[in-house]
ZAMARGU-4260 file (C-alpha; in steps of 0.2 Angstrom, whole numbers, plus 5000, padded with zeros to 4 digits):
<rodrens>
0) 5144/5089/5164 | 5127/5092/5164 | 5127/5108/5171 | 5137/5113/5156 | 5124/5104/5144
5) 5110/5114/5153 | 5121/5132/5154 | 5123/5128/5133 | 5102/5125/5132 | 5099/5142/5143
10) 5112/5150/5130 | 5102/5147/5118 | 5087/5148/5121 | 5089/5165/5127 | 5097/5167/5112
15) 5081/5163/5102 | 5073/5172/5112 | 5080/5189/5109 | 5084/5185/5092 | 5075/5199/5079
20) 5062/5195/5070 | 5065/5186/5053 | 5050/5183/5039 | 5043/5167/5044 | 5046/5154/5027
25) 5033/5140/5025 | 5039/5122/5032 | 5029/5114/5018 | 5026/5113/5001 | 5010/5119/4994
30) 5009/5102/4986 | 5010/5097/5003 | 4997/5105/5009 | 4983/5102/4997 | 4987/5083/5000
35) 4983/5085/5019 | 4971/5100/5017 | 4958/5087/5022 | 4964/5086/5040 | 4960/5099/5055
40) 4971/5098/5072 | 4951/5093/5078 | 4956/5076/5077 | 4963/5079/5092 | 4949/5086/5103
45) 4937/5077/5112 | 4921/5073/5105 | 4905/5070/5114 | 4895/5053/5109 | 4880/5054/5098
50) 4869/5047/5108 | 4859/5032/5095 | 4840/5035/5094 | 4830/5023/5084 | 4818/5034/5079
55) 4833/5042/5070 | 4841/5028/5062 | 4837/5032/5044 | 4845/5046/5032 | 4837/5062/5034
60) 4833/5071/5019 | 4834/5058/5007 | 4815/5052/5004 | 4813/5051/4984 | 4808/5032/4986
65) 4799/5036/5003 | 4805/5025/5018 | 4814/5011/5008 | 4826/5028/5004 | 4828/5031/5021
70) 4833/5015/5027 | 4846/5009/5011 | 4850/5023/4997 | 4856/5012/4988 | 4838/5013/4980
75) 4842/5029/4972 | 4846/5034/4955 | 4861/5038/4954 | 4860/5058/4951 | 4852/5057/4971
80) 4865/5048/4976 | 4875/5061/4971 | 4865/5073/4978 | 4865/5063/4995 | 4884/5067/4999
85) 4880/5084/5001 | 4868/5080/5018 | 4872/5087/5035 | 4870/5069/5040 | 4888/5060/5044
90) 4881/5043/5039 | 4872/5048/5022 | 4886/5057/5015 | 4898/5041/5021 | 4886/5029/5012
95) 4884/5042/4997 | 4902/5042/4993 | 4905/5025/4994 | 4891/5019/4981 | 4900/5036/4969
100) 4914/5022/4975 | 4926/5039/4981 | 4933/5028/4995 | 4945/5039/4997 | 4931/5054/4999
105) 4920/5039/5013 | 4935/5034/5022 | 4939/5053/5025 | 4922/5056/5033 | 4926/5041/5040
110) 4941/5046/5049 | 4934/5064/5053 | 4917/5057/5064 | 4922/5039/5070 | 4925/5047/5088
115) 4907/5056/5088 | 4898/5040/5083 | 4909/5025/5093 | 4894/5021/5102 | 4881/5022/5087
120) 4878/5005/5075 | 4874/5014/5060 | 4893/5018/5058 | 4897/5004/5059 | 4886/4997/5049
125) 4888/5010/5038 | 4908/5007/5038 | 4903/4988/5034 | 4894/4995/5018 | 4908/5002/5012
130) 4918/4989/5014 | 4902/4978/5006 | 4904/4989/4989 | 4923/4989/4986 | 4918/4968/4987
135) 4925/4963/5001 | 4913/4955/5012 | 4924/4947/5024 | 4928/4965/5033 | 4912/4970/5029
140) 4906/4955/5042 | 4917/4963/5054 | 4909/4978/5054 | 4892/4971/5054 | 4895/4962/5068
145) 4905/4977/5078 | 4887/4986/5073 | 4881/4974/5085 | 4892/4973/5099 | 4883/4991/5102
150) 4867/4984/5100 | 4865/4965/5097 | 4847/4967/5089 | 4851/4980/5078 | 4842/4975/5062
155) 4850/4982/5049 | 4866/4974/5053 | 4858/4958/5053 | 4849/4961/5037 | 4867/4962/5030
160) 4874/4949/5037 | 4861/4941/5030 | 4870/4947/5014 | 4885/4941/5014 | 4876/4921/5021
165) 4866/4924/5003 | 4885/4928/4995 | 4891/4910/5000 | 4877/4905/4995 | 4873/4901/5014
170) 4854/4903/5007 | 4843/4895/5023 | 4854/4905/5036 | 4853/4920/5023 | 4837/4919/5023
175) 4835/4916/5046 | 4845/4934/5047 | 4830/4945/5035 | 4817/4937/5046 | 4827/4939/5063
180) 4828/4958/5054 | 4809/4957/5052 | 4807/4953/5067 | 4815/4965/5072 | 4811/4981/5066
185) 4794/4973/5057 | 4791/4989/5045 | 4807/4990/5039 | 4807/4984/5018 | 4824/4980/5017
190) 4827/4962/5026 | 4812/4958/5015 | 4817/4966/4998 | 4833/4955/5002 | 4822/4940/5006
195) 4811/4938/4993 | 4830/4943/4980 | 4835/4925/4985 | 4819/4915/4985 | 4816/4926/4965
200) 4834/4917/4960 | 4824/4900/4964 | 4809/4902/4956 | 4801/4904/4972 | 4787/4919/4967
205) 4771/4915/4980 | 4786/4917/4994 | 4791/4930/4986 | 4775/4940/4985 | 4767/4932/5000
210) 4781/4943/5011 | 4779/4960/5001 | 4759/4960/4995 | 4756/4968/5013 | 4769/4985/5010
215) 4764/4987/4992 | 4751/5000/4994 | 4763/5008/5007 | 4778/5006/4998 | 4771/5011/4982
220) 4782/5024/4973 | 4798/5010/4980 | 4806/5005/4965 | 4816/4987/4971 | 4796/4982/4976
225) 4790/4986/4961 | 4800/4975/4951 | 4803/4961/4963 | 4781/4960/4963 | 4781/4962/4944
230) 4794/4948/4943 | 4784/4940/4953 | 4769/4939/4944 | 4775/4938/4926 | 4784/4919/4934
235) 4768/4917/4941 | 4758/4921/4923 | 4746/4935/4929 | 4752/4948/4914 | 4743/4960/4919
240) 4748/4962/4937 | 4764/4962/4933 | 4759/4976/4920 | 4753/4984/4933 | 4770/4983/4945
245) 4780/4989/4933 | 4769/5006/4927 | 4773/5012/4941 | 4791/5012/4937 | 4799/5028/4928
250) 4801/5022/4909 | 4818/5031/4909 | 4821/5013/4923 | 4818/5002/4907 | 4831/5010/4896
255) 4845/5000/4906 | 4839/4989/4915 | 4834/4973/4912 | 4817/4975/4918 | 4813/4984/4902
260) 4816/4966/4893 | 4804/4959/4906 | 4792/4972/4906 | 4792/4972/4887 | 4788/4951/4888
265) 4773/4954/4902 | 4767/4967/4892 | 4766/4957/4875 | 4760/4942/4886 | 4746/4953/4890
270) 4742/4959/4872 | 4749/4973/4870 | 4762/4970/4857 | 4763/4986/4852 | 4768/4996/4868
275) 4779/4981/4872 | 4792/4984/4856 | 4790/5002/4860 | 4799/4999/4877 | 4812/4985/4867
280) 4814/4998/4855 | 4820/5012/4865 | 4832/5004/4877 | 4852/5008/4877 | 4859/4995/4866
285) 4877/4995/4876 | 4865/4989/4890 | 4859/4978/4879 | 4878/4968/4877 | 4874/4960/4892
290) 4857/4950/4887 | 4858/4953/4870 | 4852/4934/4865 | 4835/4937/4880 | 4834/4951/4871
295) 4831/4945/4856 | 4820/4929/4858 | 4808/4940/4866 | 4811/4953/4853 | 4807/4939/4840
300) 4795/4933/4852 | 4785/4952/4851 | 4785/4953/4831 | 4776/4936/4828
</rodrens>
């Protein structure tokens, strides 16, 4: 019986081999082809893992905010984040898509590059950041820990673990994580920014100032640093110093930011009420819905 089946199989194969050629019909509909067009057979090729080098642990070509932007593109305006999706660096592309909330595109980039970056902590940290942007901190934490499996003292993931702690209101643990990240990478601004955000939430402006002042000149173009220092000095009552840091920022930022109201208040307290009212008048009305009462109080004060 087995011999019989084997002979039938041979006959069928020979018949296929000797049959005249016919025009091939597409196996899949155009819609199906389009849906899966991003998938390449390269998924099954052997990929040489990329070596991790600390000096390259940045977003190359992203420098509109100086080094802070290379550490995190979160500090960039939307137009620059969109531009970053065209970067040569895959990790920059991935996080750019995530900040644009294009998670399908970021997932495709992750799937395309994960074999190459298996031993690269920045890759797993980036994946974690994408989950954070989807408001999935538990999933993000898994990938931050994965990054630390690759490199135990990987500062960006330690700082991000601090952010997860802060979200859970475990602030002492959060601050400990930020401090540890700063110790590992003393020149990094991001863990300090994270820590000062916690301090300002509880009006501990002196601690916020002491953390950032040593970096103020080096990162003079950083919106995040300037806004935090301006807010800290506003809370401290040193209004002219607060205005100095607000003036380092692009004026367009004030149209759709709480910083606009605070800047107006700092100007008013410094005796520059005309400029303060000009800032408030130019703010986006749609944005103000969220801070309507605060805006109204500051404006009323400035008109006295």
